[in-house]
C-alpha positions, 0 to 999 in steps of 0.5 A: 490537483494541488502542488505540495512540497515534501522534504524539499521535493515538489509533488502533485497531490496529495491523493488520499489513501482511504482504507475500505470500511464497514458500514459502521465506518471502521476499517475492514481488517484482513488476515491474509496469511491463512490464504497462502497454500505454503503457510505451513512451510514458511515463516512470516516475515517481519511485516507479515503478521497483520492485520491488513486492509484493502484501500483505494485511491482516487485521481491518480493518472496512468503515467510513470512517476515518483510517489511519496507517502507522508505522515504529518509532512514526514516522508515515510516511504518513497518509490517509483512506478511505471504506472501510478494508477496501476501501482496503487490499484486493487491489483497493486498496493491496494491489496496485499498478496498473501505470499508477501507476508512470508519469508521470500515475499516482498515484505515491504508490500505488506508494511 
């Protein structure tokens, strides 16, 4: 894995975040809000409208670390994780929980 500097900080990577796709290559879209049992009792938060996608990553180690998401070499999000591979797995950021789409959920997990 290569080393890369983003906003003056040195990172190992990049690691591609790849959306799951249909057989035709189009990203699969999901509207998760309807799966939430309390959907009629709460409002959507500012990031909760969707549509959303599931995605996968390859090559992330099971280590504590800091990560940054960059678009055209500009950091758009940064965070830390106790386990990078788990954070970005299908049990972490790789899939959005319907509850996070609504007020009271973690809205940044569906942005």
